[in-house]
ZADO-39164 format. One record per residue: residue number from 1; x, y, z of N, C-alpha, C, CB in turn. Coordinates in steps of 0.02 Angstrom, whole numbers, plus 50000, padded with zeros to 5 digits. Glycine has a CB too. Layout:
<pts>
pt resi: NUM | n.X: X | n.Y: Y | n.Z: Z | ca.X: X | ca.Y: Y | ca.Z: Z | c.X: X | c.Y: Y | c.Z: Z | cb.X: X | cb.Y: Y | cb.Z: Z .
...
</pts>
This chain:
<pts>
pt resi: 1 | n.X: 50042 | n.Y: 49942 | n.Z: 50000 | ca.X: 50000 | ca.Y: 50000 | ca.Z: 50000 | c.X: 50045 | c.Y: 50062 | c.Z: 50000 | cb.X: 49952 | cb.Y: 50000 | cb.Z: 50061 .
pt resi: 2 | n.X: 50027 | n.Y: 50110 | n.Z: 49960 | ca.X: 50063 | ca.Y: 50173 | ca.Z: 49957 | c.X: 50022 | c.Y: 50226 | c.Z: 49994 | cb.X: 50077 | cb.Y: 50195 | cb.Z: 49884 .
pt resi: 3 | n.X: 50057 | n.Y: 50271 | n.Z: 50029 | ca.X: 50021 | ca.Y: 50321 | ca.Z: 50068 | c.X: 50056 | c.Y: 50389 | c.Z: 50061 | cb.X: 50018 | cb.Y: 50300 | cb.Z: 50143 .
pt resi: 4 | n.X: 50016 | n.Y: 50441 | n.Z: 50058 | ca.X: 50041 | ca.Y: 50510 | ca.Z: 50057 | c.X: 50014 | c.Y: 50544 | c.Z: 50119 | cb.X: 50020 | cb.Y: 50548 | cb.Z: 49992 .
pt resi: 5 | n.X: 50058 | n.Y: 50575 | n.Z: 50158 | ca.X: 50037 | ca.Y: 50612 | ca.Z: 50217 | c.X: 50049 | c.Y: 50686 | c.Z: 50205 | cb.X: 50076 | cb.Y: 50588 | cb.Z: 50281 .
pt resi: 6 | n.X: 49998 | n.Y: 50727 | n.Z: 50217 | ca.X: 50003 | ca.Y: 50799 | ca.Z: 50210 | c.X: 50001 | c.Y: 50828 | c.Z: 50280 | cb.X: 49946 | cb.Y: 50829 | cb.Z: 50164 .
pt resi: 7 | n.X: 50058 | n.Y: 50848 | n.Z: 50307 | ca.X: 50061 | ca.Y: 50878 | ca.Z: 50374 | c.X: 50038 | c.Y: 50950 | c.Z: 50371 | cb.X: 50132 | cb.Y: 50873 | cb.Z: 50403 .
pt resi: 8 | n.X: 50001 | n.Y: 50972 | n.Z: 50421 | ca.X: 49977 | ca.Y: 51041 | ca.Z: 50425 | c.X: 49941 | c.Y: 51061 | c.Z: 50361 | cb.X: 50035 | cb.Y: 51089 | cb.Z: 50440 .
pt resi: 9 | n.X: 49893 | n.Y: 51021 | n.Z: 50340 | ca.X: 49856 | ca.Y: 51035 | ca.Z: 50278 | c.X: 49829 | c.Y: 51106 | c.Z: 50277 | cb.X: 49798 | cb.Y: 50985 | cb.Z: 50270 .
pt resi: 10 | n.X: 49836 | n.Y: 51138 | n.Z: 50219 | ca.X: 49812 | ca.Y: 51206 | ca.Z: 50208 | c.X: 49765 | c.Y: 51206 | c.Z: 50148 | cb.X: 49871 | cb.Y: 51256 | cb.Z: 50198 .
pt resi: 11 | n.X: 49727 | n.Y: 51259 | n.Z: 50141 | ca.X: 49679 | ca.Y: 51265 | ca.Z: 50086 | c.X: 49713 | c.Y: 51254 | c.Z: 50019 | cb.X: 49645 | cb.Y: 51334 | cb.Z: 50088 .
pt resi: 12 | n.X: 49773 | n.Y: 51278 | n.Z: 50011 | ca.X: 49810 | ca.Y: 51269 | ca.Z: 49948 | c.X: 49827 | c.Y: 51196 | c.Z: 49932 | cb.X: 49873 | cb.Y: 51309 | cb.Z: 49950 .
pt resi: 13 | n.X: 49823 | n.Y: 51152 | n.Z: 49982 | ca.X: 49836 | ca.Y: 51081 | ca.Z: 49970 | c.X: 49775 | c.Y: 51044 | c.Z: 49943 | cb.X: 49860 | cb.Y: 51048 | cb.Z: 50035 .
pt resi: 14 | n.X: 49717 | n.Y: 51074 | n.Z: 49947 | ca.X: 49655 | ca.Y: 51042 | ca.Z: 49926 | c.X: 49658 | c.Y: 51028 | c.Z: 49851 | cb.X: 49594 | cb.Y: 51086 | cb.Z: 49942 .
pt resi: 15 | n.X: 49630 | n.Y: 50972 | n.Z: 49832 | ca.X: 49628 | ca.Y: 50954 | ca.Z: 49762 | c.X: 49628 | c.Y: 50878 | c.Z: 49753 | cb.X: 49686 | cb.Y: 50985 | cb.Z: 49724 .
pt resi: 16 | n.X: 49635 | n.Y: 50856 | n.Z: 49692 | ca.X: 49636 | ca.Y: 50785 | ca.Z: 49676 | c.X: 49708 | c.Y: 50760 | c.Z: 49669 | cb.X: 49596 | cb.Y: 50771 | cb.Z: 49612 .
pt resi: 17 | n.X: 49721 | n.Y: 50703 | n.Z: 49699 | ca.X: 49787 | ca.Y: 50672 | ca.Z: 49697 | c.X: 49782 | c.Y: 50604 | c.Z: 49663 | cb.X: 49817 | cb.Y: 50666 | cb.Z: 49768 .
pt resi: 18 | n.X: 49835 | n.Y: 50585 | n.Z: 49629 | ca.X: 49840 | ca.Y: 50520 | ca.Z: 49595 | c.X: 49907 | c.Y: 50489 | c.Z: 49614 | cb.X: 49833 | cb.Y: 50528 | cb.Z: 49517 .
pt resi: 19 | n.X: 49906 | n.Y: 50424 | n.Z: 49627 | ca.X: 49968 | ca.Y: 50387 | ca.Z: 49640 | c.X: 49987 | c.Y: 50349 | c.Z: 49576 | cb.X: 49961 | cb.Y: 50338 | cb.Z: 49701 .
pt resi: 20 | n.X: 50049 | n.Y: 50357 | n.Z: 49555 | ca.X: 50074 | ca.Y: 50321 | ca.Z: 49496 | c.X: 50131 | c.Y: 50277 | c.Z: 49518 | cb.X: 50096 | cb.Y: 50371 | cb.Z: 49440 .
pt resi: 21 | n.X: 50132 | n.Y: 50216 | n.Z: 49490 | ca.X: 50186 | ca.Y: 50169 | ca.Z: 49503 | c.X: 50209 | c.Y: 50141 | c.Z: 49437 | cb.X: 50163 | cb.Y: 50112 | cb.Z: 49552 .
pt resi: 22 | n.X: 50274 | n.Y: 50131 | n.Z: 49431 | ca.X: 50300 | ca.Y: 50103 | ca.Z: 49369 | c.X: 50360 | c.Y: 50058 | c.Z: 49382 | cb.X: 50319 | cb.Y: 50159 | cb.Z: 49319 .
pt resi: 23 | n.X: 50369 | n.Y: 50012 | n.Z: 49337 | ca.X: 50428 | ca.Y: 49969 | ca.Z: 49338 | c.X: 50445 | c.Y: 49953 | c.Z: 49265 | cb.X: 50417 | cb.Y: 49903 | cb.Z: 49380 .
pt resi: 24 | n.X: 50488 | n.Y: 49905 | n.Z: 49254 | ca.X: 50509 | ca.Y: 49889 | ca.Z: 49186 | c.X: 50452 | c.Y: 49861 | c.Z: 49143 | cb.X: 50566 | cb.Y: 49838 | cb.Z: 49187 .
pt resi: 25 | n.X: 50398 | n.Y: 49841 | n.Z: 49173 | ca.X: 50342 | ca.Y: 49812 | ca.Z: 49137 | c.X: 50287 | c.Y: 49863 | c.Z: 49121 | cb.X: 50313 | cb.Y: 49755 | cb.Z: 49177 .
pt resi: 26 | n.X: 50291 | n.Y: 49922 | n.Z: 49149 | ca.X: 50240 | ca.Y: 49972 | ca.Z: 49133 | c.X: 50224 | c.Y: 50019 | c.Z: 49191 | cb.X: 50177 | cb.Y: 49939 | cb.Z: 49112 .
pt resi: 27 | n.X: 50172 | n.Y: 50058 | n.Z: 49182 | ca.X: 50151 | ca.Y: 50108 | ca.Z: 49231 | c.X: 50077 | c.Y: 50100 | c.Z: 49244 | cb.X: 50167 | cb.Y: 50180 | cb.Z: 49206 .
pt resi: 28 | n.X: 50058 | n.Y: 50111 | n.Z: 49306 | ca.X: 49988 | ca.Y: 50108 | ca.Z: 49326 | c.X: 49972 | c.Y: 50170 | c.Z: 49368 | cb.X: 49971 | cb.Y: 50042 | cb.Z: 49365 .
pt resi: 29 | n.X: 49911 | n.Y: 50196 | n.Z: 49361 | ca.X: 49889 | ca.Y: 50254 | ca.Z: 49401 | c.X: 49827 | c.Y: 50235 | c.Z: 49440 | cb.X: 49875 | cb.Y: 50315 | cb.Z: 49355 .
pt resi: 30 | n.X: 49823 | n.Y: 50261 | n.Z: 49501 | ca.X: 49763 | ca.Y: 50251 | ca.Z: 49542 | c.X: 49707 | c.Y: 50297 | c.Z: 49518 | cb.X: 49779 | cb.Y: 50263 | cb.Z: 49617 .
pt resi: 31 | n.X: 49648 | n.Y: 50285 | n.Z: 49544 | ca.X: 49594 | ca.Y: 50334 | ca.Z: 49535 | c.X: 49613 | c.Y: 50396 | c.Z: 49574 | cb.X: 49525 | cb.Y: 50305 | cb.Z: 49558 .
pt resi: 32 | n.X: 49581 | n.Y: 50452 | n.Z: 49558 | ca.X: 49594 | ca.Y: 50514 | ca.Z: 49595 | c.X: 49566 | c.Y: 50508 | c.Z: 49666 | cb.X: 49562 | cb.Y: 50574 | cb.Z: 49559 .
pt resi: 33 | n.X: 49603 | n.Y: 50536 | n.Z: 49712 | ca.X: 49582 | ca.Y: 50541 | ca.Z: 49782 | c.X: 49577 | c.Y: 50615 | c.Z: 49798 | cb.X: 49631 | cb.Y: 50503 | cb.Z: 49831 .
pt resi: 34 | n.X: 49518 | n.Y: 50637 | n.Z: 49820 | ca.X: 49507 | ca.Y: 50708 | ca.Z: 49835 | c.X: 49529 | c.Y: 50724 | c.Z: 49906 | cb.X: 49434 | cb.Y: 50727 | cb.Z: 49825 .
pt resi: 35 | n.X: 49566 | n.Y: 50779 | n.Z: 49913 | ca.X: 49582 | ca.Y: 50806 | ca.Z: 49979 | c.X: 49542 | c.Y: 50870 | c.Z: 49987 | cb.X: 49660 | cb.Y: 50818 | cb.Z: 49987 .
pt resi: 36 | n.X: 49499 | n.Y: 50870 | n.Z: 50036 | ca.X: 49457 | ca.Y: 50929 | ca.Z: 50051 | c.X: 49481 | c.Y: 50957 | c.Z: 50118 | cb.X: 49380 | cb.Y: 50911 | cb.Z: 50053 .
pt resi: 37 | n.X: 49504 | n.Y: 51018 | n.Z: 50119 | ca.X: 49528 | ca.Y: 51049 | ca.Z: 50180 | c.X: 49473 | c.Y: 51094 | c.Z: 50207 | cb.X: 49594 | cb.Y: 51090 | cb.Z: 50167 .
pt resi: 38 | n.X: 49448 | n.Y: 51077 | n.Z: 50265 | ca.X: 49394 | ca.Y: 51115 | ca.Z: 50295 | c.X: 49422 | c.Y: 51171 | c.Z: 50339 | cb.X: 49348 | cb.Y: 51069 | cb.Z: 50337 .
pt resi: 39 | n.X: 49394 | n.Y: 51230 | n.Z: 50331 | ca.X: 49416 | ca.Y: 51288 | ca.Z: 50371 | c.X: 49356 | c.Y: 51320 | c.Z: 50404 | cb.X: 49454 | cb.Y: 51339 | cb.Z: 50327 .
pt resi: 40 | n.X: 49369 | n.Y: 51356 | n.Z: 50457 | ca.X: 49316 | ca.Y: 51392 | ca.Z: 50492 | c.X: 49291 | c.Y: 51450 | c.Z: 50448 | cb.X: 49342 | cb.Y: 51418 | cb.Z: 50561 .
pt resi: 41 | n.X: 49229 | n.Y: 51470 | n.Z: 50458 | ca.X: 49203 | ca.Y: 51528 | ca.Z: 50420 | c.X: 49246 | c.Y: 51590 | c.Z: 50436 | cb.X: 49129 | cb.Y: 51542 | cb.Z: 50437 .
pt resi: 42 | n.X: 49248 | n.Y: 51636 | n.Z: 50389 | ca.X: 49284 | ca.Y: 51698 | ca.Z: 50401 | c.X: 49243 | c.Y: 51757 | c.Z: 50376 | cb.X: 49354 | cb.Y: 51698 | cb.Z: 50367 .
pt resi: 43 | n.X: 49251 | n.Y: 51813 | n.Z: 50410 | ca.X: 49216 | ca.Y: 51875 | ca.Z: 50391 | c.X: 49256 | c.Y: 51909 | c.Z: 50337 | cb.X: 49204 | cb.Y: 51922 | cb.Z: 50453 .
pt resi: 44 | n.X: 49224 | n.Y: 51923 | n.Z: 50280 | ca.X: 49258 | ca.Y: 51954 | ca.Z: 50223 | c.X: 49246 | c.Y: 52030 | c.Z: 50225 | cb.X: 49233 | cb.Y: 51925 | cb.Z: 50157 .
pt resi: 45 | n.X: 49186 | n.Y: 52050 | n.Z: 50242 | ca.X: 49169 | ca.Y: 52122 | ca.Z: 50242 | c.X: 49116 | c.Y: 52136 | c.Z: 50294 | cb.X: 49146 | cb.Y: 52144 | cb.Z: 50172 .
pt resi: 46 | n.X: 49120 | n.Y: 52194 | n.Z: 50322 | ca.X: 49071 | ca.Y: 52218 | ca.Z: 50371 | c.X: 49048 | c.Y: 52287 | c.Z: 50348 | cb.X: 49100 | cb.Y: 52221 | cb.Z: 50444 .
pt resi: 47 | n.X: 48982 | n.Y: 52299 | n.Z: 50356 | ca.X: 48958 | ca.Y: 52365 | ca.Z: 50335 | c.X: 48993 | c.Y: 52419 | c.Z: 50377 | cb.X: 48881 | cb.Y: 52370 | cb.Z: 50344 .
pt resi: 48 | n.X: 49003 | n.Y: 52476 | n.Z: 50346 | ca.X: 49032 | ca.Y: 52533 | ca.Z: 50381 | c.X: 48987 | c.Y: 52553 | c.Z: 50438 | cb.X: 49044 | cb.Y: 52593 | cb.Z: 50332 .
pt resi: 49 | n.X: 49012 | n.Y: 52594 | n.Z: 50484 | ca.X: 48967 | ca.Y: 52616 | ca.Z: 50537 | c.X: 48903 | c.Y: 52644 | c.Z: 50507 | cb.X: 49002 | cb.Y: 52670 | cb.Z: 50582 .
pt resi: 50 | n.X: 48847 | n.Y: 52623 | n.Z: 50536 | ca.X: 48782 | ca.Y: 52644 | ca.Z: 50511 | c.X: 48756 | c.Y: 52700 | c.Z: 50555 | cb.X: 48731 | cb.Y: 52584 | cb.Z: 50509 .
pt resi: 51 | n.X: 48741 | n.Y: 52756 | n.Z: 50525 | ca.X: 48713 | ca.Y: 52813 | ca.Z: 50561 | c.X: 48641 | c.Y: 52820 | c.Z: 50540 | cb.X: 48754 | cb.Y: 52879 | cb.Z: 50548 .
pt resi: 52 | n.X: 48596 | n.Y: 52824 | n.Z: 50588 | ca.X: 48525 | ca.Y: 52828 | ca.Z: 50572 | c.X: 48490 | c.Y: 52875 | c.Z: 50621 | cb.X: 48492 | cb.Y: 52757 | cb.Z: 50575 .
pt resi: 53 | n.X: 48442 | n.Y: 52911 | n.Z: 50596 | ca.X: 48403 | ca.Y: 52955 | ca.Z: 50641 | c.X: 48355 | c.Y: 52912 | c.Z: 50682 | cb.X: 48364 | cb.Y: 53008 | cb.Z: 50600 .
pt resi: 54 | n.X: 48343 | n.Y: 52934 | n.Z: 50742 | ca.X: 48297 | ca.Y: 52898 | ca.Z: 50786 | c.X: 48229 | c.Y: 52890 | c.Z: 50751 | cb.X: 48289 | cb.Y: 52936 | cb.Z: 50853 .
pt resi: 55 | n.X: 48202 | n.Y: 52830 | n.Z: 50756 | ca.X: 48138 | ca.Y: 52815 | ca.Z: 50725 | c.X: 48143 | c.Y: 52787 | c.Z: 50655 | cb.X: 48096 | cb.Y: 52877 | cb.Z: 50723 .
pt resi: 56 | n.X: 48203 | n.Y: 52790 | n.Z: 50624 | ca.X: 48214 | ca.Y: 52763 | ca.Z: 50557 | c.X: 48241 | c.Y: 52692 | c.Z: 50562 | cb.X: 48263 | cb.Y: 52808 | cb.Z: 50517 .
pt resi: 57 | n.X: 48242 | n.Y: 52657 | n.Z: 50505 | ca.X: 48267 | ca.Y: 52588 | ca.Z: 50503 | c.X: 48342 | c.Y: 52588 | c.Z: 50488 | cb.X: 48228 | cb.Y: 52547 | cb.Z: 50451 .
pt resi: 58 | n.X: 48378 | n.Y: 52547 | n.Z: 50525 | ca.X: 48450 | ca.Y: 52537 | ca.Z: 50514 | c.X: 48460 | c.Y: 52465 | c.Z: 50491 | cb.X: 48492 | cb.Y: 52553 | cb.Z: 50578 .
pt resi: 59 | n.X: 48504 | n.Y: 52455 | n.Z: 50442 | ca.X: 48520 | ca.Y: 52388 | ca.Z: 50419 | c.X: 48595 | c.Y: 52377 | c.Z: 50424 | cb.X: 48496 | cb.Y: 52377 | cb.Z: 50346 .
pt resi: 60 | n.X: 48614 | n.Y: 52324 | n.Z: 50459 | ca.X: 48684 | ca.Y: 52306 | ca.Z: 50468 | c.X: 48696 | c.Y: 52244 | c.Z: 50426 | cb.X: 48701 | cb.Y: 52292 | cb.Z: 50544 .
pt resi: 61 | n.X: 48753 | n.Y: 52241 | n.Z: 50391 | ca.X: 48768 | ca.Y: 52184 | ca.Z: 50347 | c.X: 48839 | c.Y: 52160 | c.Z: 50356 | cb.X: 48756 | cb.Y: 52204 | cb.Z: 50274 .
pt resi: 62 | n.X: 48848 | n.Y: 52095 | n.Z: 50346 | ca.X: 48915 | ca.Y: 52064 | ca.Z: 50344 | c.X: 48918 | c.Y: 52017 | c.Z: 50285 | cb.X: 48931 | cb.Y: 52026 | cb.Z: 50411 .
pt resi: 63 | n.X: 48978 | n.Y: 52001 | n.Z: 50263 | ca.X: 48989 | ca.Y: 51952 | ca.Z: 50211 | c.X: 49035 | c.Y: 51899 | c.Z: 50240 | cb.X: 49018 | cb.Y: 51984 | cb.Z: 50145 .
pt resi: 64 | n.X: 49012 | n.Y: 51837 | n.Z: 50241 | ca.X: 49049 | ca.Y: 51782 | ca.Z: 50272 | c.X: 49062 | c.Y: 51729 | c.Z: 50219 | cb.X: 49011 | cb.Y: 51753 | cb.Z: 50333 .
pt resi: 65 | n.X: 49123 | n.Y: 51701 | n.Z: 50219 | ca.X: 49137 | ca.Y: 51645 | ca.Z: 50174 | c.X: 49152 | c.Y: 51584 | c.Z: 50217 | cb.X: 49196 | cb.Y: 51662 | cb.Z: 50126 .
pt resi: 66 | n.X: 49138 | n.Y: 51526 | n.Z: 50188 | ca.X: 49153 | ca.Y: 51463 | ca.Z: 50222 | c.X: 49163 | c.Y: 51409 | c.Z: 50171 | cb.X: 49096 | cb.Y: 51445 | cb.Z: 50271 .
pt resi: 67 | n.X: 49214 | n.Y: 51367 | n.Z: 50182 | ca.X: 49226 | ca.Y: 51311 | ca.Z: 50137 | c.X: 49169 | c.Y: 51260 | c.Z: 50141 | cb.X: 49293 | cb.Y: 51277 | cb.Z: 50152 .
pt resi: 68 | n.X: 49143 | n.Y: 51251 | n.Z: 50201 | ca.X: 49086 | ca.Y: 51208 | ca.Z: 50212 | c.X: 49025 | c.Y: 51254 | c.Z: 50213 | cb.X: 49091 | cb.Y: 51165 | cb.Z: 50278 .
pt resi: 69 | n.X: 48976 | n.Y: 51243 | n.Z: 50170 | ca.X: 48919 | ca.Y: 51289 | ca.Z: 50168 | c.X: 48886 | c.Y: 51298 | c.Z: 50236 | cb.X: 48867 | cb.Y: 51265 | cb.Z: 50118 .
pt resi: 70 | n.X: 48868 | n.Y: 51360 | n.Z: 50251 | ca.X: 48831 | ca.Y: 51373 | ca.Z: 50313 | c.X: 48760 | c.Y: 51349 | c.Z: 50301 | cb.X: 48833 | cb.Y: 51449 | cb.Z: 50332 .
pt resi: 71 | n.X: 48728 | n.Y: 51325 | n.Z: 50354 | ca.X: 48660 | ca.Y: 51300 | ca.Z: 50348 | c.X: 48612 | c.Y: 51358 | c.Z: 50340 | cb.X: 48641 | cb.Y: 51256 | cb.Z: 50410 .
pt resi: 72 | n.X: 48575 | n.Y: 51359 | n.Z: 50285 | ca.X: 48528 | ca.Y: 51413 | ca.Z: 50271 | c.X: 48476 | c.Y: 51419 | c.Z: 50326 | cb.X: 48493 | cb.Y: 51403 | cb.Z: 50202 .
pt resi: 73 | n.X: 48462 | n.Y: 51481 | n.Z: 50345 | ca.X: 48411 | ca.Y: 51496 | ca.Z: 50394 | c.X: 48422 | c.Y: 51462 | c.Z: 50461 | cb.X: 48343 | cb.Y: 51478 | cb.Z: 50368 .
pt resi: 74 | n.X: 48482 | n.Y: 51445 | n.Z: 50477 | ca.X: 48497 | ca.Y: 51411 | ca.Z: 50540 | c.X: 48523 | c.Y: 51461 | c.Z: 50590 | cb.X: 48547 | cb.Y: 51354 | cb.Z: 50529 .
pt resi: 75 | n.X: 48491 | n.Y: 51464 | n.Z: 50648 | ca.X: 48515 | ca.Y: 51509 | ca.Z: 50700 | c.X: 48581 | c.Y: 51485 | c.Z: 50729 | cb.X: 48463 | cb.Y: 51517 | cb.Z: 50755 .
pt resi: 76 | n.X: 48596 | n.Y: 51420 | n.Z: 50721 | ca.X: 48658 | ca.Y: 51394 | ca.Z: 50749 | c.X: 48718 | c.Y: 51413 | c.Z: 50705 | cb.X: 48655 | cb.Y: 51319 | cb.Z: 50757 .
pt resi: 77 | n.X: 48707 | n.Y: 51424 | n.Z: 50639 | ca.X: 48763 | ca.Y: 51440 | ca.Z: 50596 | c.X: 48773 | c.Y: 51515 | c.Z: 50587 | cb.X: 48755 | cb.Y: 51408 | cb.Z: 50529 .
pt resi: 78 | n.X: 48721 | n.Y: 51554 | n.Z: 50598 | ca.X: 48725 | ca.Y: 51627 | ca.Z: 50592 | c.X: 48680 | c.Y: 51659 | c.Z: 50645 | cb.X: 48705 | cb.Y: 51652 | cb.Z: 50520 .
pt resi: 79 | n.X: 48709 | n.Y: 51702 | n.Z: 50684 | ca.X: 48669 | ca.Y: 51739 | ca.Z: 50732 | c.X: 48700 | c.Y: 51807 | c.Z: 50745 | cb.X: 48662 | cb.Y: 51700 | cb.Z: 50798 .
pt resi: 80 | n.X: 48658 | n.Y: 51854 | n.Z: 50761 | ca.X: 48680 | ca.Y: 51921 | ca.Z: 50780 | c.X: 48678 | c.Y: 51926 | c.Z: 50856 | cb.X: 48635 | cb.Y: 51976 | cb.Z: 50746 .
pt resi: 81 | n.X: 48728 | n.Y: 51962 | n.Z: 50883 | ca.X: 48731 | ca.Y: 51971 | ca.Z: 50955 | c.X: 48745 | c.Y: 52045 | c.Z: 50969 | cb.X: 48786 | cb.Y: 51926 | cb.Z: 50987 .
pt resi: 82 | n.X: 48718 | n.Y: 52068 | n.Z: 51026 | ca.X: 48736 | ca.Y: 52134 | ca.Z: 51051 | c.X: 48808 | c.Y: 52130 | c.Z: 51076 | cb.X: 48687 | cb.Y: 52158 | cb.Z: 51107 .
pt resi: 83 | n.X: 48840 | n.Y: 52187 | n.Z: 51087 | ca.X: 48909 | ca.Y: 52187 | ca.Z: 51110 | c.X: 48917 | c.Y: 52153 | c.Z: 51179 | cb.X: 48936 | cb.Y: 52259 | cb.Z: 51114 .
pt resi: 84 | n.X: 48863 | n.Y: 52148 | n.Z: 51217 | ca.X: 48866 | ca.Y: 52114 | ca.Z: 51282 | c.X: 48858 | c.Y: 52038 | c.Z: 51276 | cb.X: 48812 | cb.Y: 52142 | cb.Z: 51329 .
pt resi: 85 | n.X: 48850 | n.Y: 52013 | n.Z: 51214 | ca.X: 48845 | ca.Y: 51941 | ca.Z: 51203 | c.X: 48775 | c.Y: 51913 | c.Z: 51199 | cb.X: 48881 | cb.Y: 51905 | cb.Z: 51256 .
pt resi: 86 | n.X: 48724 | n.Y: 51954 | n.Z: 51216 | ca.X: 48656 | ca.Y: 51928 | ca.Z: 51211 | c.X: 48634 | c.Y: 51922 | c.Z: 51138 | cb.X: 48607 | cb.Y: 51974 | cb.Z: 51251 .
pt resi: 87 | n.X: 48600 | n.Y: 51868 | n.Z: 51123 | ca.X: 48580 | ca.Y: 51852 | ca.Z: 51054 | c.X: 48519 | c.Y: 51894 | c.Z: 51034 | cb.X: 48564 | cb.Y: 51777 | cb.Z: 51047 .
pt resi: 88 | n.X: 48522 | n.Y: 51922 | n.Z: 50974 | ca.X: 48466 | ca.Y: 51961 | ca.Z: 50946 | c.X: 48416 | c.Y: 51912 | c.Z: 50917 | cb.X: 48491 | cb.Y: 52013 | cb.Z: 50892 .
pt resi: 89 | n.X: 48354 | n.Y: 51919 | n.Z: 50935 | ca.X: 48301 | ca.Y: 51877 | ca.Z: 50907 | c.X: 48252 | c.Y: 51920 | c.Z: 50868 | cb.X: 48264 | cb.Y: 51838 | cb.Z: 50963 .
pt resi: 90 | n.X: 48222 | n.Y: 51890 | n.Z: 50818 | ca.X: 48173 | ca.Y: 51926 | ca.Z: 50776 | c.X: 48112 | c.Y: 51944 | c.Z: 50818 | cb.X: 48153 | cb.Y: 51884 | cb.Z: 50714 .
pt resi: 91 | n.X: 48089 | n.Y: 52005 | n.Z: 50810 | ca.X: 48028 | ca.Y: 52027 | ca.Z: 50843 | c.X: 48000 | c.Y: 52085 | c.Z: 50802 | cb.X: 48040 | cb.Y: 52048 | cb.Z: 50918 .
pt resi: 92 | n.X: 47959 | n.Y: 52127 | n.Z: 50833 | ca.X: 47927 | ca.Y: 52182 | ca.Z: 50796 | c.X: 47978 | c.Y: 52234 | c.Z: 50773 | cb.X: 47873 | cb.Y: 52215 | cb.Z: 50839 .
pt resi: 93 | n.X: 48037 | n.Y: 52238 | n.Z: 50804 | ca.X: 48088 | ca.Y: 52288 | ca.Z: 50786 | c.X: 48148 | c.Y: 52258 | c.Z: 50750 | cb.X: 48111 | cb.Y: 52323 | cb.Z: 50847 .
pt resi: 94 | n.X: 48164 | n.Y: 52196 | n.Z: 50763 | ca.X: 48223 | ca.Y: 52164 | ca.Z: 50735 | c.X: 48203 | c.Y: 52112 | c.Z: 50683 | cb.X: 48267 | cb.Y: 52132 | cb.Z: 50790 .
pt resi: 95 | n.X: 48232 | n.Y: 52116 | n.Z: 50623 | ca.X: 48218 | ca.Y: 52066 | ca.Z: 50572 | c.X: 48283 | c.Y: 52049 | c.Z: 50535 | cb.X: 48163 | cb.Y: 52091 | cb.Z: 50521 .
pt resi: 96 | n.X: 48284 | n.Y: 51990 | n.Z: 50506 | ca.X: 48344 | ca.Y: 51965 | ca.Z: 50472 | c.X: 48329 | c.Y: 51952 | c.Z: 50399 | cb.X: 48369 | cb.Y: 51900 | cb.Z: 50505 .
pt resi: 97 | n.X: 48381 | n.Y: 51958 | n.Z: 50357 | ca.X: 48374 | ca.Y: 51936 | ca.Z: 50287 | c.X: 48368 | c.Y: 51860 | c.Z: 50288 | cb.X: 48436 | cb.Y: 51960 | cb.Z: 50243 .
pt resi: 98 | n.X: 48347 | n.Y: 51831 | n.Z: 50232 | ca.X: 48337 | ca.Y: 51758 | ca.Z: 50230 | c.X: 48401 | c.Y: 51719 | c.Z: 50245 | cb.X: 48309 | cb.Y: 51738 | cb.Z: 50162 .
pt resi: 99 | n.X: 48459 | n.Y: 51747 | n.Z: 50227 | ca.X: 48522 | ca.Y: 51713 | ca.Z: 50242 | c.X: 48552 | c.Y: 51732 | c.Z: 50310 | cb.X: 48572 | cb.Y: 51727 | cb.Z: 50187 .
pt resi: 100 | n.X: 48517 | n.Y: 51775 | n.Z: 50346 | ca.X: 48536 | ca.Y: 51799 | ca.Z: 50413 | c.X: 48600 | c.Y: 51840 | c.Z: 50412 | cb.X: 48543 | cb.Y: 51740 | cb.Z: 50460 .
pt resi: 101 | n.X: 48622 | n.Y: 51865 | n.Z: 50354 | ca.X: 48683 | ca.Y: 51905 | ca.Z: 50351 | c.X: 48668 | c.Y: 51980 | c.Z: 50355 | cb.X: 48721 | cb.Y: 51891 | cb.Z: 50287 .
pt resi: 102 | n.X: 48604 | n.Y: 51998 | n.Z: 50358 | ca.X: 48584 | ca.Y: 52068 | ca.Z: 50367 | c.X: 48534 | c.Y: 52072 | c.Z: 50423 | cb.X: 48554 | cb.Y: 52098 | cb.Z: 50300 .
pt resi: 103 | n.X: 48542 | n.Y: 52122 | n.Z: 50466 | ca.X: 48498 | ca.Y: 52134 | ca.Z: 50522 | c.X: 48467 | c.Y: 52203 | c.Z: 50513 | cb.X: 48535 | cb.Y: 52129 | cb.Z: 50591 .
pt resi: 104 | n.X: 48401 | n.Y: 52206 | n.Z: 50514 | ca.X: 48366 | ca.Y: 52271 | ca.Z: 50510 | c.X: 48334 | c.Y: 52286 | c.Z: 50577 | cb.X: 48312 | cb.Y: 52271 | cb.Z: 50453 .
pt resi: 105 | n.X: 48344 | n.Y: 52348 | n.Z: 50598 | ca.X: 48316 | ca.Y: 52372 | ca.Z: 50662 | c.X: 48272 | c.Y: 52431 | c.Z: 50646 | cb.X: 48373 | cb.Y: 52391 | cb.Z: 50714 .
pt resi: 106 | n.X: 48208 | n.Y: 52425 | n.Z: 50665 | ca.X: 48163 | ca.Y: 52482 | ca.Z: 50651 | c.X: 48129 | c.Y: 52505 | c.Z: 50714 | cb.X: 48111 | cb.Y: 52462 | cb.Z: 50599 .
</pts>
């Protein structure tokens, strides 16, 4: 059995690998083996400070990327929190976009 070990795998190592063996009688190649490197989600962009007059609606937005898709409409994969750590829940004043990446406060 032939084995390839990738120490400290990084995103750049992801892809398909093939093992080839040869001798005086010929060459053989294995089927492709996919290496998928999973990484934590990361924040790509955050809306600039939002200034709003009292009584108006404010919308806060972020852009998040993830190698493993985030679960759509899942509060466990995306949630908004106040700076004190308390979770924002939808109610008459707080609403979320369908992907939960935008929070509107009215």
